[in-house]
Backbone bond lengths (Angstrom), bond angles and torsions (degrees), N, CA, C in turn:
res aa  C-N    CA-C-N  psi(-1)  N-CA   C-N-CA  omega(-1)  CA-C   N-CA-C  phi
1 M - - - 1.467 - - 1.524 110.35 -
2 R 1.354 116.31 145.13 1.452 119.17 -175.16 1.529 111.49 -66.02
3 A 1.333 117.83 -36.88 1.467 120.00 -179.24 1.525 110.51 -61.38
4 D 1.338 116.42 -42.17 1.460 120.13 177.72 1.525 111.01 -62.81
5 R 1.337 116.45 -39.32 1.460 119.55 -179.28 1.523 111.35 -67.54
6 L 1.324 116.99 -39.99 1.467 120.17 178.86 1.523 110.93 -63.31
7 L 1.341 115.90 -41.62 1.462 119.35 177.85 1.524 110.30 -64.52
8 S 1.331 116.05 -40.40 1.458 119.46 179.20 1.525 111.72 -62.54
9 L 1.325 117.01 -37.67 1.467 119.94 178.53 1.522 110.93 -63.33
10 V 1.336 115.93 -43.19 1.465 119.76 178.88 1.528 110.23 -62.61
11 L 1.331 116.57 -43.89 1.464 120.16 -178.71 1.529 111.26 -67.63
12 L 1.317 117.09 -35.17 1.462 120.17 175.92 1.524 111.00 -61.18
13 L 1.317 116.35 -47.29 1.460 120.09 179.91 1.517 111.15 -67.00
14 Q 1.321 116.71 -33.62 1.460 120.40 -179.52 1.524 111.23 -71.44
15 S 1.341 117.22 -38.89 1.466 120.39 -175.05 1.517 112.84 -87.47
16 R 1.335 117.96 -31.41 1.463 120.62 -174.49 1.524 113.98 -111.49
17 G 1.309 117.30 -7.64 1.460 118.66 -178.28 1.520 111.75 80.34
18 R 1.310 115.95 -157.54 1.452 121.45 -174.41 1.526 112.08 -57.03
19 Q 1.346 116.10 134.73 1.456 123.62 179.55 1.525 109.15 -134.38
20 T 1.314 116.18 145.27 1.453 119.80 174.85 1.521 109.30 -79.32
21 A 1.335 115.25 164.28 1.462 119.23 177.53 1.517 110.24 -61.47
22 G 1.330 116.82 -36.39 1.460 120.36 178.41 1.519 112.40 -63.91
23 Q 1.338 117.10 -41.05 1.454 120.56 178.90 1.522 111.27 -65.03
24 L 1.327 116.20 -42.68 1.470 120.40 178.78 1.526 110.45 -64.47
25 A 1.321 116.91 -41.22 1.459 120.60 179.98 1.528 110.67 -64.01
26 A 1.342 116.66 -41.19 1.464 120.25 179.55 1.521 111.41 -64.58
27 E 1.327 116.64 -42.12 1.462 120.54 179.54 1.527 111.39 -65.49
28 A 1.340 116.62 -40.94 1.463 120.80 -176.27 1.518 112.64 -84.58
29 G 1.340 117.13 -14.55 1.454 120.22 -178.65 1.516 113.40 70.46
30 V 1.327 116.83 34.80 1.469 121.99 -179.52 1.529 108.97 -128.96
31 S 1.314 116.13 178.28 1.456 121.32 -179.52 1.525 111.20 -83.51
32 L 1.342 115.52 164.30 1.465 120.12 176.16 1.524 110.63 -60.95
33 R 1.329 117.23 -38.36 1.467 119.88 -179.64 1.519 110.72 -60.88
34 T 1.336 116.45 -39.31 1.469 120.26 177.98 1.528 110.74 -63.96
35 I 1.344 116.83 -41.18 1.465 119.99 178.61 1.527 110.08 -61.97
36 Y 1.311 117.58 -42.58 1.465 119.93 179.56 1.531 110.20 -60.56
37 R 1.315 117.05 -42.51 1.465 120.32 177.99 1.522 110.91 -64.43
38 D 1.350 116.00 -42.49 1.466 120.01 -179.01 1.519 111.47 -63.09
39 V 1.325 116.73 -41.70 1.468 120.30 179.84 1.519 110.28 -62.84
40 R 1.335 116.84 -41.95 1.470 119.38 177.37 1.525 110.57 -62.71
41 A 1.336 116.67 -38.95 1.467 120.31 179.57 1.527 111.29 -65.55
42 L 1.313 116.33 -39.17 1.469 119.49 178.43 1.529 110.83 -64.90
43 G 1.319 115.63 -42.49 1.456 118.54 177.79 1.504 112.08 -62.03
44 A 1.345 116.62 -41.14 1.462 120.44 179.57 1.518 111.49 -66.58
45 A 1.343 116.19 -25.94 1.468 120.18 179.77 1.525 112.37 -85.04
46 G 1.343 117.52 0.88 1.452 120.46 176.58 1.514 115.13 95.24
47 I 1.336 117.83 6.31 1.468 120.52 176.83 1.522 107.86 -77.86
48 P 1.343 118.76 124.06 1.481 121.35 -175.51 1.522 112.03 -76.45
49 I 1.322 116.17 74.24 1.446 122.15 179.14 1.524 108.51 -107.66
50 Y 1.305 117.12 139.00 1.453 120.39 179.85 1.518 109.94 -137.70
51 A 1.332 115.40 161.01 1.460 121.92 -179.10 1.514 110.12 -118.22
52 D 1.331 115.31 144.29 1.456 120.79 170.73 1.524 108.02 -140.04
53 A 1.302 116.36 -170.16 1.460 119.62 -175.52 1.528 112.33 -62.78
54 A 1.334 117.53 -23.54 1.468 121.45 -176.87 1.523 112.96 -92.36
55 G 1.317 118.97 -9.29 1.452 120.46 179.76 1.508 112.62 136.21
56 Y 1.319 116.14 -153.93 1.460 122.83 -178.82 1.529 109.70 -105.46
57 A 1.341 115.92 148.38 1.466 121.24 178.20 1.507 109.31 -154.15
58 L 1.330 115.27 161.47 1.456 121.57 172.90 1.518 109.43 -92.22
59 V 1.326 116.53 150.68 1.464 120.72 176.02 1.516 109.26 -58.77
60 D 1.309 117.12 136.96 1.464 121.64 -178.89 1.518 111.09 -52.19
61 G 1.318 115.25 133.74 1.463 120.36 177.30 1.507 114.18 93.60
62 Y 1.333 117.77 -14.03 1.457 119.03 -178.63 1.528 110.05 -79.48
63 R 1.319 116.26 133.00 1.459 121.67 175.97 1.516 108.54 -142.33
64 T 1.326 115.83 135.59 1.450 120.52 173.90 1.521 108.83 -96.10
65 Q 1.308 116.75 147.37 1.464 121.64 176.86 1.526 111.45 -102.94
66 L 1.350 116.15 10.90 1.462 119.83 -179.01 1.521 109.99 -80.97
67 T 1.321 115.32 67.77 1.462 119.75 -175.73 1.526 112.20 -117.50
68 G 1.329 118.30 18.71 1.458 120.18 179.43 1.510 112.07 -63.81
69 L 1.324 116.33 141.67 1.465 121.68 -178.48 1.522 110.37 -88.57
70 T 1.329 116.88 140.31 1.451 120.82 171.58 1.524 108.68 -77.89
71 A 1.346 115.89 171.05 1.464 119.78 -179.92 1.527 111.26 -60.76
72 A 1.332 116.86 -43.80 1.468 120.11 -179.66 1.520 110.91 -64.93
73 E 1.333 116.86 -38.32 1.466 120.23 179.95 1.526 110.65 -67.04
74 A 1.335 116.53 -39.31 1.465 119.76 177.81 1.533 110.34 -63.83
75 R 1.330 117.20 -39.93 1.465 120.83 178.31 1.525 110.92 -63.82
76 G 1.321 116.01 -32.41 1.449 119.73 -175.94 1.509 114.95 -84.03
77 L 1.336 117.75 -5.99 1.468 120.07 -175.87 1.521 112.59 -57.75
78 V 1.333 117.52 -37.60 1.462 120.65 -177.19 1.526 111.29 -66.32
79 L 1.322 117.87 -17.05 1.464 121.95 -176.81 1.515 112.80 -105.56
80 T 1.333 117.73 15.55 1.463 119.43 -175.73 1.526 112.57 -64.11
81 G 1.318 117.81 -22.55 1.458 119.97 177.45 1.514 113.28 -95.56
82 L 1.327 117.04 2.63 1.463 121.30 -176.87 1.528 109.71 -130.04
83 P 1.307 118.04 75.52 1.467 119.94 -177.52 1.519 113.15 -60.13
84 G 1.334 117.44 -35.24 1.460 119.58 178.71 1.517 111.55 -65.02
85 A 1.329 116.67 -43.32 1.458 120.72 178.48 1.519 111.01 -64.90
86 A 1.332 116.51 -39.73 1.462 120.55 178.41 1.526 110.21 -61.54
87 A 1.332 116.45 -41.41 1.460 119.85 178.69 1.522 110.84 -65.10
88 D 1.344 117.22 -40.18 1.466 120.87 178.14 1.519 111.51 -57.28
89 L 1.332 115.96 -37.69 1.456 121.38 -176.76 1.523 112.64 -88.78
90 G 1.324 117.58 2.32 1.458 120.70 -179.12 1.513 113.87 75.72
91 L 1.330 116.82 22.88 1.462 121.16 -176.92 1.524 112.85 -114.45
92 A 1.329 118.17 16.76 1.457 120.79 -175.33 1.527 111.58 -58.84
93 E 1.330 116.94 -48.48 1.459 119.89 -178.65 1.518 111.37 -66.63
94 A 1.326 116.72 -39.23 1.466 120.27 -179.93 1.527 110.91 -65.08
95 V 1.333 116.58 -40.71 1.464 120.44 178.91 1.524 110.62 -65.26
96 A 1.327 116.51 -43.66 1.466 119.78 178.79 1.525 110.98 -60.73
97 A 1.332 115.95 -41.38 1.459 119.66 179.34 1.523 111.32 -66.97
98 A 1.337 116.69 -40.01 1.459 120.32 178.88 1.521 111.11 -64.41
99 Q 1.330 116.96 -42.38 1.462 120.38 177.59 1.522 110.97 -60.56
100 L 1.324 116.16 -41.76 1.460 120.47 -179.45 1.526 110.71 -64.31
101 K 1.306 117.52 -42.87 1.464 120.90 -179.31 1.527 111.16 -67.27
102 L 1.332 116.11 -41.27 1.456 118.80 177.87 1.525 111.01 -63.92
103 S 1.330 115.48 -41.55 1.465 119.57 179.12 1.520 111.02 -62.64
104 A 1.323 116.16 -41.70 1.464 119.52 -179.12 1.519 112.24 -66.42
105 A 1.335 117.08 -27.26 1.461 120.23 -178.72 1.522 113.17 -82.40
106 L 1.338 118.23 -11.23 1.457 121.36 -177.89 1.525 111.70 -81.04
107 P 1.320 117.63 149.98 1.463 120.29 170.57 1.529 110.16 -61.69
108 Q 1.315 116.94 159.47 1.455 121.51 -173.90 1.523 112.51 -55.18
109 A 1.322 117.61 -46.08 1.468 120.36 -176.90 1.526 111.63 -62.64
110 L 1.338 116.37 -44.39 1.462 119.53 179.73 1.524 111.11 -70.35
111 R 1.330 116.55 -33.52 1.454 119.89 178.41 1.531 110.96 -63.52
112 E 1.321 116.19 -39.43 1.464 120.38 178.43 1.522 110.87 -65.56
113 R 1.340 117.03 -38.01 1.464 119.88 178.42 1.524 110.86 -67.58
114 A 1.336 116.09 -41.12 1.464 119.60 179.39 1.521 110.61 -63.71
115 E 1.330 117.12 -40.24 1.458 120.94 179.01 1.526 110.86 -65.64
116 R 1.323 116.53 -37.28 1.454 120.12 178.49 1.526 110.31 -65.79
117 M 1.333 117.17 -39.91 1.464 120.74 176.41 1.523 110.47 -61.91
118 R 1.331 116.31 -43.32 1.463 120.05 -179.41 1.518 111.38 -62.22
119 Q 1.335 116.37 -37.21 1.457 121.27 -177.95 1.528 112.65 -74.20
120 R 1.324 117.52 -29.06 1.464 120.41 -167.32 1.522 115.86 -112.96
121 F 1.331 117.82 -7.70 1.459 119.98 -179.50 1.529 109.30 -131.60
122 H 1.322 114.89 133.98 1.464 120.29 -178.79 1.523 108.37 -141.99
123 L 1.326 116.32 135.81 1.463 121.90 178.97 1.516 109.08 -107.45
124 D 1.339 116.50 119.96 1.461 123.04 178.54 1.522 107.49 -114.70
125 A 1.331 117.02 105.37 1.463 121.19 -169.69 1.526 115.24 -71.43
126 P 1.344 121.02 -42.39 1.464 119.30 -175.51 1.525 113.44 -64.73
127 G 1.342 115.47 160.06 1.454 120.94 179.27 1.522 111.59 -74.49
128 W 1.343 115.56 174.75 1.452 121.40 -176.66 1.524 112.66 -68.19
129 Y 1.316 116.81 -37.25 1.451 119.61 -167.98 1.520 114.28 -99.55
130 E 1.315 117.53 6.20 1.463 119.24 177.11 1.518 109.46 -158.94
131 D 1.322 115.12 152.03 1.448 120.65 176.02 1.517 108.98 -82.35
132 G 1.317 115.73 174.83 1.449 119.44 176.40 1.524 111.13 -71.33
133 D 1.332 115.52 177.08 1.456 120.90 -179.98 1.520 111.75 -64.24
134 S 1.315 115.10 149.56 1.459 121.45 166.48 1.517 106.20 -99.48
135 C 1.326 116.22 101.95 1.466 121.58 -170.53 1.530 110.18 -111.36
136 D 1.322 116.20 99.26 1.459 120.06 -179.20 1.527 112.08 -64.37
137 H 1.322 117.19 -28.27 1.459 120.70 -173.52 1.523 113.54 -102.38
138 L 1.335 117.85 6.29 1.457 119.94 -172.56 1.527 112.84 -60.70
139 A 1.327 117.46 -47.22 1.465 119.97 -177.84 1.528 110.98 -61.10
140 A 1.324 116.77 -41.11 1.465 120.30 179.42 1.523 111.14 -66.33
141 V 1.336 116.44 -40.23 1.461 120.41 177.08 1.526 110.45 -62.54
142 A 1.318 116.42 -43.19 1.464 120.47 179.66 1.529 111.44 -60.94
143 E 1.325 116.65 -41.62 1.461 119.81 177.79 1.524 111.01 -63.72
144 A 1.331 116.65 -39.85 1.459 120.22 179.02 1.522 111.18 -66.02
145 V 1.333 116.67 -38.64 1.466 120.52 175.79 1.519 109.67 -60.79
146 W 1.325 115.76 -45.61 1.470 120.13 -175.88 1.526 111.76 -65.42
147 H 1.341 116.49 -40.12 1.469 120.50 -175.31 1.524 112.91 -97.64
148 Q 1.338 117.57 5.39 1.460 122.40 177.58 1.530 111.44 56.44
149 Q 1.341 115.27 49.63 1.457 121.25 179.27 1.527 110.40 -103.79
150 V 1.303 115.61 139.58 1.460 121.68 -179.88 1.526 109.82 -70.86
151 L 1.326 115.24 140.13 1.463 122.07 177.79 1.526 110.35 -111.04
152 T 1.315 116.48 146.53 1.453 121.19 164.10 1.528 106.06 -116.75
153 V 1.321 116.22 128.51 1.465 120.18 -174.16 1.521 110.41 -131.50
154 R 1.312 114.24 154.73 1.459 122.47 168.38 1.517 104.97 -110.15
155 Y 1.339 115.64 112.55 1.460 121.70 -167.26 1.520 110.62 -114.21
156 D 1.330 114.66 133.86 1.463 121.45 179.32 1.522 108.61 -88.94
157 G 1.329 116.33 93.22 1.456 121.46 -177.75 1.514 112.24 -86.00
158 W 1.328 115.86 -163.90 1.463 121.09 -176.15 1.526 111.81 -63.63
159 T 1.338 116.63 -37.33 1.463 119.04 -172.10 1.525 113.42 -112.87
160 A 1.336 118.13 -32.55 1.461 119.53 -175.35 1.516 110.31 -163.32
161 L 1.334 114.93 168.34 1.459 120.22 173.71 1.520 108.68 -72.88
162 A 1.322 115.95 140.92 1.464 119.86 -178.84 1.521 109.57 -142.59
163 E 1.324 114.80 149.64 1.461 121.31 177.76 1.528 109.33 -91.74
164 H 1.337 116.15 138.63 1.463 120.78 179.28 1.527 110.10 -137.81
165 R 1.314 115.25 142.11 1.466 121.42 166.91 1.516 106.46 -103.00
166 L 1.319 116.98 121.56 1.465 120.75 -171.50 1.524 112.07 -125.29
167 E 1.320 113.80 140.38 1.469 120.85 167.99 1.529 106.16 -102.65
168 P 1.338 118.07 104.69 1.469 120.85 -172.08 1.530 112.42 -77.74
169 Y 1.347 115.51 119.15 1.464 120.85 -178.29 1.524 112.83 -93.25
170 G 1.334 117.70 -33.36 1.460 117.83 -176.47 1.509 112.29 -177.02
171 L 1.339 115.29 164.67 1.455 123.30 177.51 1.521 109.76 -116.49
172 V 1.315 115.89 141.43 1.467 122.01 179.32 1.528 108.30 -129.18
173 L 1.328 116.23 133.32 1.463 121.51 174.63 1.523 107.83 -101.32
174 K 1.329 116.17 116.60 1.463 122.19 -177.54 1.520 109.03 -129.11
175 A 1.356 116.54 116.74 1.467 121.91 177.48 1.522 112.11 52.67
176 G 1.334 116.82 40.63 1.451 121.28 177.24 1.516 114.95 82.22
177 K 1.335 117.45 3.11 1.462 121.06 -179.06 1.532 109.20 -118.56
178 W 1.328 115.37 141.38 1.465 121.43 -178.18 1.528 109.84 -95.49
179 Y 1.324 115.61 134.66 1.460 122.21 178.50 1.527 109.32 -124.96
180 L 1.323 114.80 139.05 1.458 121.64 177.55 1.525 109.11 -103.10
181 V 1.312 116.60 125.47 1.461 122.04 173.33 1.520 106.56 -97.72
182 A 1.326 117.10 119.34 1.462 120.28 -173.03 1.522 110.40 -148.56
183 R 1.324 115.09 155.19 1.467 120.75 174.97 1.523 109.36 -93.91
184 G 1.332 115.06 128.27 1.460 121.46 175.93 1.507 110.43 -126.94
185 D 1.312 116.62 -158.86 1.462 120.95 -178.50 1.528 112.25 -64.40
186 R 1.339 116.82 -25.38 1.471 121.10 -177.52 1.524 111.66 -106.41
187 G 1.318 117.75 26.70 1.455 121.20 178.18 1.516 111.91 90.36
188 V 1.327 116.13 -164.74 1.459 121.66 -178.15 1.527 108.68 -78.66
189 R 1.337 115.63 122.62 1.453 121.21 -177.81 1.528 109.63 -134.28
190 T 1.322 114.87 172.80 1.461 121.36 -179.88 1.528 109.30 -114.34
191 F 1.325 115.67 131.76 1.459 122.42 -179.40 1.525 108.83 -125.02
192 R 1.327 116.30 134.80 1.453 119.88 175.70 1.530 109.21 -79.81
193 V 1.331 116.07 122.23 1.460 120.27 -173.45 1.525 111.06 -61.26
194 G 1.325 117.16 -35.34 1.458 120.61 -179.73 1.511 113.83 -65.56
195 Q 1.330 118.71 -11.81 1.460 122.12 179.87 1.532 112.22 -101.59
196 I 1.332 116.61 6.02 1.461 120.42 173.69 1.524 108.09 -81.00
197 R 1.332 116.53 117.64 1.458 120.84 -176.71 1.533 112.43 -91.61
198 Q 1.303 117.31 -35.00 1.463 121.54 176.03 1.520 107.74 -137.25
199 L 1.322 115.98 146.39 1.461 119.40 -177.76 1.518 109.53 -146.70
200 T 1.318 115.18 137.81 1.453 122.06 173.31 1.519 108.28 -129.71
201 V 1.314 116.00 126.29 1.460 121.34 173.82 1.521 107.05 -90.72
202 T 1.312 117.19 114.21 1.453 121.04 -176.27 1.530 110.39 -88.01
203 P 1.326 117.50 161.28 1.472 119.59 175.93 1.525 112.92 -74.44
204 E 1.334 116.64 -10.26 1.468 120.64 -179.59 1.529 110.45 -70.02
205 T 1.326 116.31 136.12 1.460 121.07 177.53 1.528 109.58 -113.96
206 F 1.324 115.47 166.28 1.459 120.79 179.38 1.524 109.59 -133.50
207 A 1.306 115.97 158.50 1.462 121.59 179.74 1.523 109.66 -82.73
208 W 1.313 116.23 133.38 1.457 120.42 179.04 1.527 110.28 -68.43
209 P 1.331 118.47 129.15 1.472 120.55 179.52 1.528 110.43 -72.84
210 D 1.308 116.86 115.19 1.467 121.11 -174.47 1.521 112.98 -59.11
211 A 1.322 117.02 -32.29 1.470 119.98 -174.98 1.526 112.48 -84.67
212 F 1.328 117.62 -3.36 1.465 119.46 -174.95 1.519 111.15 -82.42
213 D 1.337 116.44 133.00 1.462 123.25 176.81 1.524 107.13 -126.43
214 L 1.330 117.34 112.71 1.463 121.05 -173.95 1.518 111.94 -60.95
215 V 1.339 117.43 -44.54 1.462 120.42 -177.93 1.531 110.77 -64.16
216 A 1.333 116.53 -46.31 1.468 120.04 179.66 1.528 110.67 -63.28
217 H 1.338 116.53 -41.07 1.467 119.81 178.95 1.522 110.31 -62.45
218 W 1.332 117.18 -43.59 1.460 119.60 -178.11 1.520 111.54 -65.38
219 H 1.314 117.38 -41.33 1.464 120.10 178.02 1.526 110.71 -61.23
220 A 1.331 116.56 -41.09 1.463 120.08 178.46 1.524 110.41 -66.49
221 H 1.321 116.65 -37.58 1.463 121.04 178.72 1.527 110.88 -63.51
222 I 1.331 116.79 -43.91 1.461 121.04 179.42 1.530 110.49 -64.66
223 A 1.332 116.73 -42.36 1.462 120.38 179.41 1.529 110.61 -62.09
224 D 1.332 116.82 -42.31 1.464 120.62 178.84 1.525 111.07 -66.54
225 F 1.333 116.16 -40.75 1.470 120.72 178.56 1.529 110.73 -60.10
226 R 1.317 116.23 -44.68 1.464 119.48 -178.52 1.522 111.43 -69.28
227 A 1.343 116.41 -33.69 1.464 119.24 178.88 1.525 110.84 -67.15
228 R 1.353 116.66 -32.96 1.467 120.64 -179.69 1.519 112.88 -88.98
229 L 1.337 116.00 -7.18 1.457 120.05 -171.10 1.517 112.70 -64.30
230 R 1.330 117.02 -46.23 1.468 120.47 -176.16 1.526 109.28 -130.35
231 R 1.315 116.23 91.63 1.456 121.05 -179.95 1.526 112.43 -101.01
232 G 1.330 116.29 -12.95 1.459 119.86 178.15 1.517 111.09 -95.47
233 E 1.324 115.45 175.98 1.464 121.38 178.88 1.521 109.55 -140.00
234 A 1.318 115.04 152.19 1.461 120.90 175.91 1.519 108.49 -135.82
235 L 1.324 116.30 138.99 1.462 121.68 175.10 1.526 107.12 -96.57
236 V 1.310 116.38 122.62 1.467 120.11 -174.00 1.524 111.04 -134.62
237 R 1.343 114.47 158.32 1.457 122.49 168.31 1.520 107.23 -108.52
238 L 1.326 115.04 129.65 1.462 120.00 -175.11 1.522 110.60 -122.50
239 A 1.330 115.77 136.03 1.458 119.73 172.35 1.532 108.46 -71.01
240 P 1.327 117.89 151.06 1.472 120.24 -179.38 1.533 112.17 -54.13
241 Q 1.346 117.85 -36.11 1.456 120.42 -178.96 1.534 112.05 -65.18
242 A 1.336 115.74 -26.23 1.465 119.42 -177.44 1.519 111.84 -67.41
243 L 1.333 116.35 -30.03 1.458 119.29 -178.56 1.519 111.66 -60.11
244 E 1.325 116.96 -34.61 1.456 120.26 -179.68 1.527 111.85 -70.89
245 R 1.326 116.83 -28.05 1.457 121.12 -176.80 1.525 113.23 -89.69
246 L 1.333 117.21 -20.27 1.462 120.36 -174.10 1.525 114.46 -57.48
247 P 1.348 120.07 -45.21 1.467 118.15 -178.50 1.520 112.62 -58.23
248 H 1.339 117.19 -34.82 1.457 121.02 -177.35 1.529 111.86 -81.28
249 L 1.326 116.95 -33.01 1.459 120.18 -175.56 1.524 113.30 -91.82
250 M 1.335 117.79 -35.11 1.459 120.14 -172.49 1.520 113.76 -128.41
251 G 1.316 117.84 -0.78 1.456 119.75 176.51 1.513 113.63 98.18
252 Q 1.328 114.72 161.87 1.459 120.27 -174.77 1.522 112.94 -69.62
253 A 1.341 117.09 -32.27 1.469 119.17 -179.44 1.522 111.14 -62.67
254 V 1.332 117.24 -41.93 1.463 121.05 178.13 1.524 110.10 -67.76
255 A 1.327 116.37 -41.19 1.466 120.32 179.70 1.522 111.06 -62.69
256 D 1.332 117.25 -41.49 1.469 120.98 179.95 1.532 110.50 -64.23
257 A 1.335 117.10 -40.82 1.461 120.43 179.44 1.525 110.45 -66.21
258 A 1.329 117.01 -40.14 1.461 120.83 -179.88 1.522 111.33 -65.61
259 A 1.319 116.33 -35.57 1.466 120.54 -178.84 1.527 111.95 -65.73
260 K 1.323 117.26 -19.94 1.463 121.74 179.07 1.535 112.43 -90.77
261 G 1.334 115.80 2.86 1.463 119.54 -177.52 1.522 113.42 -71.54
262 E 1.327 114.90 175.31 1.466 122.27 -178.13 1.527 110.17 -94.27
263 V 1.308 117.10 125.76 1.458 121.97 -179.00 1.534 108.99 -81.27
264 Q 1.326 116.22 127.68 1.463 122.74 179.68 1.536 110.58 -88.67
265 E 1.332 115.14 170.60 1.466 120.22 -178.28 1.530 111.81 -60.27
266 D 1.329 117.49 -32.33 1.461 120.30 -178.61 1.525 112.68 -84.02
267 G 1.342 116.76 3.36 1.459 121.03 179.27 1.516 114.33 92.48
268 W 1.309 117.18 -13.46 1.463 119.61 177.66 1.531 109.79 -72.96
269 I 1.326 116.37 157.80 1.467 122.07 -176.48 1.526 109.28 -115.95
270 V 1.321 116.43 129.98 1.464 121.86 173.02 1.521 107.48 -98.69
271 A 1.331 115.33 122.87 1.469 118.70 -174.00 1.519 110.45 -144.45
272 L 1.333 114.80 152.42 1.465 122.18 174.25 1.530 106.73 -101.28
273 V 1.322 116.06 116.16 1.469 119.64 -174.78 1.525 110.23 -120.03
274 P 1.333 117.44 151.75 1.471 120.60 179.43 1.527 111.18 -77.27
275 I 1.325 116.17 143.80 1.463 122.26 176.53 1.527 109.07 -136.29
276 E 1.323 115.82 166.20 1.462 120.70 173.24 1.523 109.17 -88.06
277 T 1.320 116.83 -93.15 1.459 122.05 178.05 1.525 109.41 -112.59
278 D 1.335 116.67 168.23 1.463 119.77 177.86 1.528 110.83 -60.38
279 S 1.326 116.88 -42.81 1.464 119.80 -177.03 1.524 111.36 -65.41
280 H 1.324 116.64 -41.29 1.461 120.26 179.11 1.527 110.63 -68.12
281 A 1.321 116.38 -43.82 1.463 120.51 -179.77 1.518 111.19 -64.25
282 E 1.335 117.51 -37.60 1.465 120.79 178.78 1.529 110.20 -57.91
283 T 1.320 116.15 -47.89 1.469 120.49 -179.32 1.520 111.18 -60.60
284 Q 1.327 115.93 -42.16 1.463 119.03 -178.06 1.523 112.41 -70.17
285 F 1.330 117.21 -44.05 1.466 119.97 -178.22 1.529 111.78 -67.24
286 L 1.322 117.16 -34.08 1.465 119.74 179.10 1.528 111.34 -63.79
287 R 1.315 117.35 -23.62 1.470 119.85 177.53 1.530 111.21 -68.27
288 L 1.325 116.85 -19.35 1.462 120.43 177.45 1.525 112.02 -86.65
289 G 1.333 116.72 -7.05 1.461 120.20 176.91 1.519 112.22 59.25
290 A 1.339 115.41 -131.31 1.465 121.11 -176.80 1.517 112.77 -83.98
291 Q 1.315 117.84 11.52 1.460 120.88 179.11 1.526 112.39 -92.33
292 V 1.324 117.69 6.02 1.461 120.46 178.65 1.525 109.18 -143.10
293 E 1.322 116.03 142.76 1.464 122.71 171.34 1.517 107.65 -126.33
294 I 1.318 116.60 126.77 1.463 121.49 179.96 1.523 108.84 -88.84
295 L 1.328 116.25 123.50 1.459 122.05 -179.54 1.529 111.50 -97.09
296 A 1.313 117.72 -35.93 1.464 122.93 -179.90 1.530 107.93 -160.62
297 P 1.334 116.63 153.20 1.460 128.62 5.35 1.530 111.47 -76.68
298 A 1.319 115.28 161.67 1.458 120.49 -177.55 1.525 111.76 -61.76
299 S 1.342 116.35 -34.49 1.463 120.15 -178.27 1.529 111.06 -63.36
300 L 1.332 116.53 -39.75 1.466 120.02 179.24 1.526 110.12 -71.46
301 R 1.313 116.50 -41.57 1.469 119.78 178.73 1.535 110.70 -60.61
302 E 1.335 116.30 -40.02 1.466 120.22 179.40 1.529 111.09 -65.91
303 R 1.320 117.54 -39.00 1.463 120.67 178.76 1.524 110.31 -61.84
304 V 1.327 116.38 -47.67 1.452 120.27 -178.86 1.523 110.47 -65.41
305 T 1.340 116.76 -39.83 1.469 120.24 178.67 1.529 110.36 -59.85
306 A 1.335 116.35 -43.56 1.464 120.38 -179.52 1.527 110.99 -63.90
307 T 1.333 116.66 -40.77 1.466 120.15 179.99 1.520 111.10 -66.99
308 V 1.335 116.19 -43.97 1.475 119.90 -179.89 1.526 110.16 -64.71
309 T 1.342 117.32 -38.97 1.466 120.42 177.79 1.525 110.59 -62.02
310 A 1.324 116.28 -43.64 1.462 120.17 179.05 1.526 111.34 -63.91
311 L 1.317 116.25 -37.28 1.456 119.80 178.16 1.520 111.43 -66.81
312 S 1.336 115.91 -39.68 1.466 118.93 179.91 1.522 111.55 -64.94
313 E 1.336 116.19 -29.57 1.459 119.52 177.32 1.524 111.20 -73.79
314 L 1.326 115.88 -32.26 1.471 119.91 177.15 1.521 111.47 -73.11
315 Y 1.331 116.46 -32.00 1.451 121.48 -177.47 1.536 110.18 -123.31
316 P 1.342 117.45 70.76 1.471 119.77 -178.25 1.516 110.97 -66.20
317 T 1.327 115.62 153.46 1.453 120.68 177.91 1.525 110.13 -65.79
318 S 1.321 116.70 134.49 1.481 120.90 -179.72 1.511 110.30 -64.22
319 R 1.323 116.72 143.52 1.457 121.42 179.84 1.518 110.44 -111.15
């Protein structure tokens, strides 16, 4: 809307000082001709804006108090440090507007500090080797969370697609992936939004559980996940070089256990380390190549032996 854009232009000049027509156009996402028209409209409305060779500015001392937040902007405040997450939820414009209004309401000294933080610090949530989820249903899920509407979903779980009726309590962004915390037939569970294949937002609503705390629930969920992560053990021989690679390949818990192992005469270390399943451990240990020998359990040693044998057949020694 034009009124919103005119207010944004005033707040931009108030919070950032002199701006060129090109800078204003880029911020507003409009053409230079539109900016010229908007500036004339602001002047006609009594806003003390003037132009010089360096751009547009407000008369010194002028400040507008029209900094009230809209409902969408208030919802987006929690995401002001996560522009990617805000965009995922369809709140990018609202977050940008909220940041601008907050900046305009700050005293000059604090505004300069906030601008310096914006220029020099950036949070990028996804990991190095993969982007975040592509979640077709994320915006709809977010709306259902906000309005406490029941969802029916077709979810791609570990073994098969399944139908669920969910009362959505909250969304969590973890390592670039969105997770939905919701109550279903089996209590409060966590669902990865990117694995929702079909979704219907029903008109049915639910009562918010007063005792529920999303942050506390998520912390408990993570603690439980980590406790269940590695319940098995493997006895291994590790080359000294492997110890340096373990934190990056298998995690700090495995590295800490290996560091407590017994050093042999040849410098190798015999250690009992935590593992998840044989199949998962096989994949991880094979990344260490010839720097690890699995002594037990026999089932894991047999799996690795079979894989190494198959590899040797694929890559026979040259004759």
